C-alpha positions in Angstrom: 62.8 -59.6 -19.6 64.5 -58.1 -22.6 66.7 -55.1 -21.8 65.4 -51.7 -22.9 66.4 -50.0 -26.1 68.3 -46.7 -25.9 66.5 -43.4 -25.8 66.9 -42.1 -29.4 65.7 -38.6 -28.8 68.6 -36.4 -29.9 69.5 -32.9 -28.9 72.6 -30.9 -28.3 73.9 -30.5 -24.7 73.3 -27.1 -23.1 77.0 -26.3 -23.3 79.1 -27.3 -26.4 81.7 -29.9 -25.6 85.4 -29.0 -25.9 87.0 -29.7 -29.3 88.3 -33.2 -29.6 85.9 -34.7 -27.1 86.0 -38.5 -26.9 83.2 -40.8 -25.9 85.4 -43.4 -24.1 82.8 -46.1 -23.5 80.2 -47.3 -25.9 79.0 -50.5 -27.5 77.2 -51.5 -30.7 74.9 -54.4 -31.2 73.7 -54.8 -34.8 73.8 -56.9 -37.9 73.2 -60.1 -35.9 73.1 -62.2 -39.0 76.8 -61.2 -39.6 77.9 -60.8 -36.0 76.1 -63.5 -33.9 75.9 -63.2 -30.2 77.7 -65.7 -28.0 75.6 -68.7 -26.7 77.3 -68.0 -23.3 76.0 -64.4 -23.1 74.3 -63.2 -19.9 71.8 -60.9 -21.6 70.4 -60.4 -25.1 70.6 -56.8 -26.3 68.1 -55.2 -28.7 69.4 -53.8 -31.9 71.6 -50.8 -31.1 72.9 -49.8 -34.5 76.2 -48.1 -35.2 74.3 -45.5 -37.2 72.4 -44.6 -34.0 75.6 -44.2 -32.0 77.1 -42.0 -34.7 74.0 -39.9 -34.8 74.2 -39.5 -31.0 77.9 -38.4 -31.2 76.9 -35.8 -33.9 74.1 -34.4 -31.8 76.3 -34.2 -28.7 79.3 -32.7 -30.6 81.7 -35.6 -29.9 84.7 -35.9 -32.2 86.0 -39.4 -31.4 85.1 -42.6 -29.6 86.1 -45.8 -28.1 84.2 -49.0 -29.0 84.3 -51.5 -26.2 83.5 -54.9 -27.6 80.2 -56.0 -25.9 80.2 -58.9 -23.5 77.4 -60.7 -25.5 79.9 -61.3 -28.2 82.3 -63.2 -25.9 85.8 -63.4 -27.5 84.5 -62.5 -31.0 85.8 -59.0 -31.7 84.7 -58.9 -35.3 81.9 -56.3 -34.9 84.3 -53.8 -33.4 87.2 -54.6 -35.7 85.0 -54.0 -38.8 83.6 -50.8 -37.3 87.1 -49.4 -36.8 87.9 -50.3 -40.4 84.8 -48.3 -41.5 86.0 -45.2 -39.7 89.9 -45.2 -39.8 91.4 -42.8 -37.4 88.3 -41.6 -35.6 87.7 -44.6 -33.3 89.7 -47.1 -31.3 88.7 -50.4 -29.7 88.8 -52.4 -26.5 88.9 -56.2 -27.1 87.9 -59.3 -25.2 90.7 -61.7 -25.5 91.6 -65.1 -24.1 94.9 -65.7 -22.3 95.9 -68.2 -25.0 95.0 -65.9 -28.0 97.3 -66.7 -30.9 100.0 -64.0 -31.3 99.1 -63.4 -34.9 95.5 -62.7 -33.9 96.6 -60.3 -31.1 98.9 -58.4 -33.5 96.1 -58.2 -36.0 93.8 -56.6 -33.4 96.5 -54.1 -32.5 97.0 -53.2 -36.2 93.2 -52.8 -36.5 93.1 -50.1 -33.8 92.5 -51.9 -30.5 94.2 -50.3 -27.5 93.2 -52.4 -24.6 91.8 -55.7 -23.3 88.8 -55.9 -21.0 88.2 -58.0 -18.0 84.5 -58.3 -17.3 83.2 -59.8 -14.0 79.8 -58.2 -14.1 78.4 -60.1 -17.1 81.1 -62.7 -17.2 81.0 -64.5 -20.6 84.7 -64.3 -21.5 87.9 -63.0 -19.7 87.5 -62.1 -16.0 89.8 -60.9 -13.3 90.8 -64.5 -12.8 92.8 -63.9 -16.0 94.4 -60.7 -14.8 98.1 -61.6 -14.8 97.9 -63.9 -17.9 96.3 -61.3 -20.1 98.6 -58.5 -18.8 101.6 -60.6 -19.9 100.1 -60.9 -23.4 99.3 -57.2 -24.0 102.3 -55.6 -22.3 104.5 -55.8 -25.5 101.8 -53.9 -27.4 101.5 -51.0 -25.0 97.9 -51.9 -24.3 96.1 -51.2 -21.0 93.7 -53.4 -19.0 90.2 -52.2 -18.6 88.4 -53.8 -15.6 84.7 -54.0 -14.8 84.1 -55.8 -11.5 80.8 -57.1 -10.3 80.7 -54.9 -7.2 83.0 -52.3 -5.7 83.9 -54.4 -2.7 85.7 -56.8 -5.1 88.5 -54.2 -5.4 89.7 -54.9 -1.9 90.9 -58.5 -2.6 92.2 -57.4 -6.0 94.3 -54.5 -4.8 97.6 -56.5 -4.1 97.4 -58.1 -7.6 96.6 -54.8 -9.3 99.7 -53.1 -7.7 101.9 -55.7 -9.3 100.4 -55.7 -12.8 102.9 -54.3 -15.3 100.4 -52.6 -17.6 98.3 -49.5 -17.3 94.9 -50.0 -15.7 91.5 -48.4 -16.3 88.7 -48.8 -13.8 85.3 -48.9 -15.5 82.5 -46.8 -14.3 84.4 -45.2 -11.4 85.0 -48.7 -10.0 81.2 -49.4 -9.8 80.5 -47.9 -6.3 76.9 -47.9 -5.3 75.5 -44.5 -4.3 74.7 -45.5 -0.8 78.2 -46.8 -0.1 79.9 -43.4 0.1 83.3 -42.2 -1.0 85.0 -43.7 2.0 83.7 -47.2 1.3 86.5 -49.9 1.2 86.2 -50.6 -2.6 86.1 -46.9 -3.6 89.1 -46.2 -1.3 91.1 -48.8 -3.3 90.3 -47.0 -6.5 91.4 -43.7 -4.9 94.6 -45.3 -3.5 95.6 -46.8 -6.9 94.9 -43.6 -8.7 97.0 -41.7 -6.2 100.0 -44.2 -6.1 100.2 -45.3 -9.7 100.8 -42.9 -12.5 99.3 -45.3 -15.1 95.8 -45.8 -13.6 92.7 -44.2 -15.0 89.0 -44.3 -14.4 85.9 -43.7 -16.5 83.3 -41.1 -15.3 80.4 -43.1 -16.7 77.4 -45.1 -15.8 76.6 -43.2 -12.6 72.9 -43.4 -13.4 73.2 -47.2 -13.1 75.0 -47.1 -9.8 72.7 -44.6 -8.1 70.5 -45.8 -5.2 68.5 -42.6 -5.3 67.7 -42.9 -8.9 66.4 -40.5 -11.6 66.2 -37.8 -12.5 69.0 -36.3 -10.4 71.1 -39.3 -9.1 72.3 -37.0 -6.3 74.1 -39.8 -4.4 76.6 -40.1 -7.3 77.7 -36.5 -7.3 80.3 -37.0 -4.4 82.0 -39.9 -6.3 82.4 -37.8 -9.5 83.6 -34.8 -7.6 86.0 -36.7 -5.4 87.7 -38.3 -8.5 87.8 -35.1 -10.4 89.4 -33.2 -7.4 91.9 -35.9 -6.5 93.0 -37.0 -10.0 91.6 -34.7 -12.7 94.4 -35.9 -15.0 93.3 -39.5 -14.8 89.5 -39.3 -15.5 87.9 -39.8 -18.9 84.3 -39.6 -19.8 82.0 -42.1 -21.6 78.3 -42.3 -22.4 78.0 -46.1 -21.9 75.6 -46.0 -24.8 73.3 -47.9 -25.4 73.2 -48.4 -21.6 73.0 -52.2 -21.8 71.0 -54.4 -19.4 68.6 -51.7 -18.1 65.0 -52.8 -17.5 63.4 -50.2 -15.3 64.2 -46.9 -17.0 66.3 -45.5 -19.9 68.1 -42.2 -19.5 68.6 -39.6 -22.2 72.2 -39.1 -23.1 72.0 -35.3 -23.4 70.3 -35.1 -20.0 73.1 -37.2 -18.4 75.7 -35.0 -20.0 74.0 -31.8 -18.7 73.8 -33.3 -15.3 77.5 -34.3 -15.3 78.4 -30.8 -16.4 76.6 -29.4 -13.3 78.7 -31.6 -11.0 82.1 -30.6 -12.3 84.1 -29.2 -9.3 85.9 -26.5 -11.4 86.2 -25.3 -15.0 89.8 -26.5 -15.0 88.8 -30.2 -15.1 86.4 -29.9 -18.1 88.8 -30.1 -21.1 91.0 -32.8 -19.5 87.9 -34.9 -18.7 86.2 -34.7 -22.1 89.2 -34.5 -24.4 92.9 -34.3 -23.4 93.0 -37.2 -21.0 91.4 -39.6 -23.5 93.7 -38.5 -26.3 96.6 -39.5 -24.1 95.2 -42.7 -22.8 94.0 -44.0 -26.2 96.8 -42.6 -28.2 94.7 -40.4 -30.4 97.6 -38.0 -31.0 98.2 -37.5 -34.7 95.0 -39.1 -35.8 92.6 -37.1 -37.9 88.9 -37.8 -37.3 87.0 -38.7 -40.5 
């Protein structure tokens, strides 16, 4: 079954976002004749054009963004590289790289605006956590971080000793991917909480909670405790992302403004709002000094 296309109904959120808000997690899938999908991909996305994402950012009031090179492209980062070139200063990228990537190619990605390498276990079609140490060694001289998406939250338990030794900053995708029914004291989520507490260079993305909920739409109530726990314990290490175009969904497709309004209702205090949406991301992705176009 082909994944659903994103909900393209646009509206402003009920509350204007803080100045400098960054969408820290999104993908584009378009111009397939120019950017072919990998034969090893785990799913085939519909067209999710860059113009649609830009229109969404405008409707939500988002100033900047992070393009995470989608797993259906494997190690080919061309679509993200070219997008960054189209909008100098406003966006940065997260790459999929092989441990043996040539140094000249790695340096070219850095110059193009990439700030991290992603390990993807969920839809594994390129680098995975098996490559953790090898890729960390390659990106450390660039000041990049490692962004990690595991298949299930329990996987963090076995990974924890390795993650404690990795000499680069770490970003845990989608709050570490806990399922709603697991609870905030589940073993995998406790690993995320421990690492955020013990390392000053670990971060997590408050994103994709709709996908992780076992209760489901429209309120996804079982995900509220995870969001609030992270924002209470490490409000300085949480960033927000839409996860547009919500790839791989088959049963339902959420509306991005609805998700944003719901997340706003979960914030444990007003003090966490500006760091979550703007300040933390500016620090993590080194947006300081860049002027959005």
